[in-house]
C-alpha positions in Angstrom: -11.1 14.1 -32.2 -11.1 10.3 -32.4 -9.9 9.0 -29.1 -9.2 5.3 -28.4 -11.2 3.5 -25.7 -8.2 3.6 -23.3 -7.6 7.3 -24.0 -11.3 8.1 -23.4 -11.2 6.2 -20.1 -8.1 7.8 -18.8 -9.3 11.3 -19.9 -12.8 10.6 -18.3 -14.6 11.3 -21.7 -18.1 10.3 -22.6 -18.3 6.7 -24.0 -20.6 7.7 -26.8 -18.8 10.8 -28.3 -15.5 10.6 -26.4 -15.3 14.5 -26.5 -16.8 15.9 -23.2 -15.9 15.0 -19.7 -18.1 12.6 -17.7 -17.6 14.9 -14.6 -18.7 18.3 -13.9 -15.7 19.6 -12.0 -12.0 19.1 -11.8 -10.4 16.2 -9.9 -9.2 18.2 -6.9 -12.3 20.3 -6.2 -14.9 19.7 -3.5 -17.3 18.4 -6.1 -14.9 16.0 -7.8 -17.5 13.2 -7.7 -20.4 14.8 -9.5 -21.2 13.2 -12.9 -23.2 15.0 -15.6 -26.6 13.4 -15.9 -26.3 13.7 -19.8 -23.4 14.4 -21.9 -23.2 18.1 -22.8 -22.2 17.2 -26.4 -24.2 14.2 -27.5 -26.9 14.0 -24.9 -25.9 10.4 -23.9 -27.3 9.3 -20.5 -24.3 9.0 -18.2 -26.2 7.5 -15.3 -27.8 4.4 -16.9 -29.8 3.4 -13.7 -30.0 4.3 -10.1 -27.1 3.1 -8.0 -25.2 2.2 -11.2 -21.9 3.5 -10.0 -21.9 1.3 -6.9 -20.2 -1.3 -9.0 -17.3 1.0 -9.6 -16.3 0.4 -6.0 -15.0 -3.0 -7.0 -12.9 -1.4 -9.8 -11.5 1.1 -7.2 -10.8 -1.8 -4.8 -8.7 -3.5 -7.5 -6.9 -0.3 -8.4 -6.0 0.3 -4.6 -5.0 -3.2 -4.2 -2.6 -3.0 -7.1 -1.1 0.3 -5.5 -0.6 -1.5 -2.1 0.9 -4.6 -3.6 3.3 -2.5 -5.8 4.3 -0.5 -2.9 4.8 -3.4 -0.8 6.8 -5.1 -3.4 9.1 -2.2 -4.0 9.7 -1.7 -0.3 10.2 -5.3 0.7 11.9 -6.8 -2.3 13.8 -4.0 -3.8 14.6 -1.8 -0.9 14.7 -4.5 1.7 12.6 -2.5 4.3 10.5 -4.7 6.8 9.3 -2.0 9.1 5.4 -2.3 9.3 4.9 1.3 9.9 7.0 2.5 7.0 5.2 0.0 4.7 1.7 1.1 5.9 2.6 4.9 5.5 4.2 4.3 2.1 1.1 2.4 1.0 -1.6 4.6 2.5 -0.1 7.9 1.5 -0.4 7.5 -2.3 -3.9 6.1 -1.9 -5.1 9.1 0.1 -3.4 11.7 -2.3 -4.8 9.9 -5.4 -8.2 9.1 -4.0 -10.1 11.6 -6.2 -8.2 10.4 -9.2 -8.8 6.7 -8.4 -12.5 7.5 -7.7 -13.0 9.1 -11.1 -11.0 6.6 -13.0 -12.9 3.7 -11.5 -16.3 5.3 -12.5 -14.9 6.0 -16.0 -13.8 2.4 -16.4 -17.0 1.0 -15.1 -19.2 3.2 -17.3 -17.1 2.4 -20.4 -17.0 -1.4 -19.8 -20.4 -2.1 -18.1 -22.5 0.8 -19.1 -23.7 -0.7 -22.4 -22.9 2.6 -24.3 -21.6 2.2 -27.7 -19.2 4.7 -29.5 -21.0 6.8 -32.1 -18.3 7.8 -34.6 -18.9 11.2 -36.3 -19.7 11.0 -40.0 
């Protein structure tokens, strides 16, 4: 299966083979954050160095900022709601509910873009 880079990022696939998941468990389990040390399919190192995924915090921050700004725009400009408590609950609610998904997506984006792992197409 030949996935594009964007599809591999969104599906949390290994950047080298794009077949197996980076993570050991599902998104809404208690171990949602655990990453395989090596890809089960191609044996690619998914933890390039100690503390590598700390940089994914910046990606997560950007995603959360986009969510908050999007919600604020919809509520203030389109729906014309100016109540601060409504705005905060509408912005924080999706962030809390989507936290495991955002966490995993930010790690996947960071590994694909900064990890230095090239796609090895099957022959």
